[in-house]
C-alpha positions in Angstrom: 39.0 -0.3 -31.4 37.4 -3.8 -31.7 33.9 -2.3 -30.6 34.3 0.4 -33.5 35.3 -2.3 -36.2 32.4 -4.6 -35.1 29.9 -1.4 -35.1 31.3 -0.3 -38.5 30.5 -4.1 -39.8 27.0 -4.3 -38.0 25.7 -0.7 -38.9 24.8 -1.1 -42.7 22.7 -4.1 -41.8 20.9 -2.2 -39.1 20.3 0.6 -41.3 19.3 -1.3 -44.3 17.0 -3.8 -42.5 18.7 -6.9 -43.7 16.7 -10.0 -42.4 19.7 -12.3 -42.9 21.4 -10.9 -40.0 20.0 -11.3 -36.4 19.6 -8.0 -34.8 18.1 -7.6 -31.6 17.6 -4.2 -30.2 16.6 -2.7 -26.7 14.8 0.4 -25.5 13.4 1.8 -22.2 11.3 4.9 -21.7 9.0 6.8 -19.8 5.0 6.6 -20.2 1.6 8.5 -19.5 -1.7 7.4 -20.5 -5.1 8.9 -19.6 -8.7 8.6 -20.8 -12.2 7.5 -20.1 -12.6 4.6 -17.5 -15.5 2.8 -16.0 -17.3 -0.6 -15.0 -19.4 -2.3 -17.6 -22.4 -3.4 -15.7 -25.6 -4.3 -17.8 -27.8 -4.3 -14.8 -26.9 -0.7 -14.1 -27.4 0.3 -17.7 -30.9 -1.5 -17.5 -31.8 0.1 -14.4 -34.3 3.1 -14.7 -32.8 4.9 -11.6 -29.1 4.8 -12.3 -27.0 6.3 -14.9 -23.3 6.5 -15.8 -21.4 9.7 -15.9 -18.2 10.5 -17.7 -15.4 9.0 -15.6 -11.6 9.3 -16.3 -8.5 7.7 -15.1 -4.6 8.5 -15.5 -1.4 6.3 -15.0 2.4 7.0 -15.3 5.2 4.7 -15.4 7.9 3.1 -17.6 8.4 0.5 -20.4 11.3 -2.0 -21.4 11.5 -3.0 -25.1 13.0 -6.0 -26.8 12.8 -6.1 -30.4 13.5 -8.1 -33.7 13.1 -6.6 -37.0 9.7 -4.8 -37.1 8.4 -6.9 -34.1 9.0 -6.6 -30.4 7.6 -7.3 -26.9 7.1 -4.4 -24.7 6.4 -4.7 -20.9 5.0 -1.6 -19.1 4.6 -1.0 -15.5 2.1 1.8 -14.5 0.9 3.3 -11.2 -2.6 5.4 -11.3 -6.1 5.8 -10.6 -9.4 5.4 -12.2 -12.7 6.5 -11.6 -16.3 5.0 -11.8 -18.8 7.9 -11.7 -22.7 6.8 -11.2 -25.9 9.0 -10.5 -29.1 8.1 -9.0 -32.1 10.1 -10.7 -34.6 9.3 -8.2 -32.8 11.2 -5.2 -30.1 13.0 -7.3 -27.4 11.4 -5.5 -24.0 10.7 -7.2 -21.3 7.9 -6.3 -17.8 8.3 -7.3 -15.8 5.1 -7.0 -12.0 5.5 -7.3 -9.5 2.8 -7.6 -5.8 2.9 -7.2 -3.6 0.4 -8.9 -0.6 -1.0 -10.3 -0.6 -2.2 -13.8 1.8 -4.7 -15.6 1.4 -4.9 -19.5 3.2 -7.5 -21.7 2.4 -6.4 -25.4 3.5 -7.7 -28.7 4.2 -4.6 -30.8 4.6 -4.5 -34.6 6.5 -1.4 -36.1 5.4 -0.3 -39.7 5.7 2.9 -41.5 6.3 5.5 -38.6 3.2 3.6 -36.7 2.6 0.7 -34.6 0.0 -2.0 -33.5 0.0 -3.6 -30.2 -1.9 -6.5 -28.6 -1.7 -8.3 -25.2 -2.8 -8.8 -21.5 -2.7 -6.6 -18.7 -2.5 -7.7 -15.1 -3.8 -5.2 -12.3 -2.9 -5.3 -8.7 -5.8 -3.3 -6.9 -4.0 -1.2 -4.1 -7.2 0.6 -2.8 -10.8 1.5 -3.8 -12.6 4.3 -2.1 -16.4 5.4 -2.4 -17.5 8.8 -2.3 -21.2 9.7 -2.1 -22.6 13.2 -2.8 -20.6 16.3 -3.9 -17.0 16.7 -4.0 -15.4 17.0 -0.6 -17.6 14.8 0.9 -16.2 11.8 3.3 -14.4 8.8 1.3 -15.1 5.3 2.4 -12.4 2.5 2.0 -14.8 -0.3 0.2 -11.6 -2.5 -0.8 -12.9 -5.5 0.7 -15.8 -5.6 -1.7 -13.6 -5.9 -4.9 -10.9 -8.2 -6.5 -7.4 -7.7 -5.5 -6.1 -8.7 -8.8 -7.9 -8.3 -12.2 -6.9 -9.3 -16.1 -7.7 -7.5 -19.3 -7.1 -7.5 -22.9 -5.6 -4.8 -24.5 -5.2 -3.3 -28.0 -3.3 -0.2 -28.9 -2.1 1.7 -32.1 -0.3 5.0 -32.7 2.5 6.9 -34.6 6.1 8.0 -34.0 5.9 12.0 -33.8 9.7 12.1 -32.7 12.4 10.2 -34.1 11.9 6.2 -34.9 12.5 2.8 -33.5 16.2 3.8 -32.9 18.2 5.6 -30.5 15.4 8.2 -29.1 11.8 8.5 -30.1 8.4 10.1 -29.1 5.4 8.1 -29.7 1.8 9.2 -29.4 -0.9 6.5 -29.4 -4.6 5.0 -28.4 -5.3 2.1 -26.0 -8.5 0.2 -25.4 -8.9 -2.4 -22.4 -11.5 -4.7 -21.6 -11.4 -6.6 -18.2 -12.1 -10.1 -18.7 -13.6 -10.8 -14.9 -16.1 -9.4 -12.5 -14.1 -6.5 -10.7 -16.6 -6.8 -7.6 -16.1 -10.2 -5.3 -18.6 -12.3 -3.7 -19.0 -10.3 -0.5 -19.3 -7.2 -3.0 -22.3 -8.8 -4.8 -24.1 -9.6 -1.6 -23.9 -5.9 -0.7 -24.9 -4.8 -4.0 -21.7 -3.2 -5.4 -20.3 -1.1 -7.3 -23.1 1.0 -6.3 -24.1 -0.3 -3.0 -27.5 -1.0 -4.1 -28.7 -4.8 -3.9 -31.9 -4.2 -6.0 -29.8 -3.6 -9.3 -29.2 -7.5 -9.4 -32.9 -8.5 -9.6 -32.6 -8.8 -13.4 -29.9 -11.7 -12.9 -26.9 -9.4 -14.3 -24.0 -8.7 -12.1 -20.8 -8.8 -13.6 -18.8 -5.4 -13.7 -15.9 -5.4 -16.1 -13.2 -2.8 -16.0 -12.9 -0.8 -19.3 -10.6 1.9 -20.5 -10.5 3.7 -23.8 -7.7 6.7 -24.0 -4.5 8.2 -25.2 -0.8 7.3 -24.3 2.6 9.1 -24.8 5.9 7.5 -24.7 9.4 8.9 -24.6 11.9 6.1 -25.5 15.7 5.8 -25.3 17.7 3.2 -27.2 19.8 0.9 -24.8 21.7 -0.9 -27.5 21.9 -3.8 -30.2 22.9 -7.4 -29.9 23.7 -9.5 -33.1 26.3 -10.9 -35.3 28.5 -8.7 -37.4 28.9 -9.0 -41.1 32.6 -9.4 -40.8 32.1 -12.8 -38.9 33.0 -11.8 -35.4 30.9 -13.5 -32.3 27.9 -11.9 -31.4 28.3 -8.9 -29.3 26.3 -6.1 -27.3 26.6 -2.5 -28.2 25.4 0.4 -26.3 23.9 3.4 -28.2 
């Protein structure tokens, strides 16, 4: 009975968005994202014998959100893989570089008018990197020793609520853009000419290979509950949805 009384006192302020009442609400959900990936390397772009091919990556995971008013902090944990496809035009040889990773995002998110904007960092733990030269089905080689074990990136995203809103249940569609701050190839890999295994590409002096991503995301979110002080003067409490 006390919980019902508290909720009746508290609910009008949640629905009306009053700023003089401190209301924190929490949600969790499932998430998938897919899109174009690659390693931005100016030396490869400038090289006459190497071209980029369209590459893609997909990841799955979950999220947890802690929200106040229209702002919130969202943590995502995502497992997935990303490709970087290259083609040598002189001998018609292709190279498929595939990275398996665990991504952790910590995003600030602002919700406005059934849409959102987000910004924050991403930390990637690299689980494995394999290289496959030639056509699909060719043997794969583990080249993880030539790449960083951990990388960091900046992330920008925006989207809309397709189902529900920022309450008990919602479905969100959005876009994300990511840029890696550091060279994905380590010192040993640079000495071997990675990410394509061709030392001649660094004759111009450019060497950094920065991971990039541009794609779409979809979330299904479930509200966990609210935490705040009721208008009836009761102590702060947490109420499950």
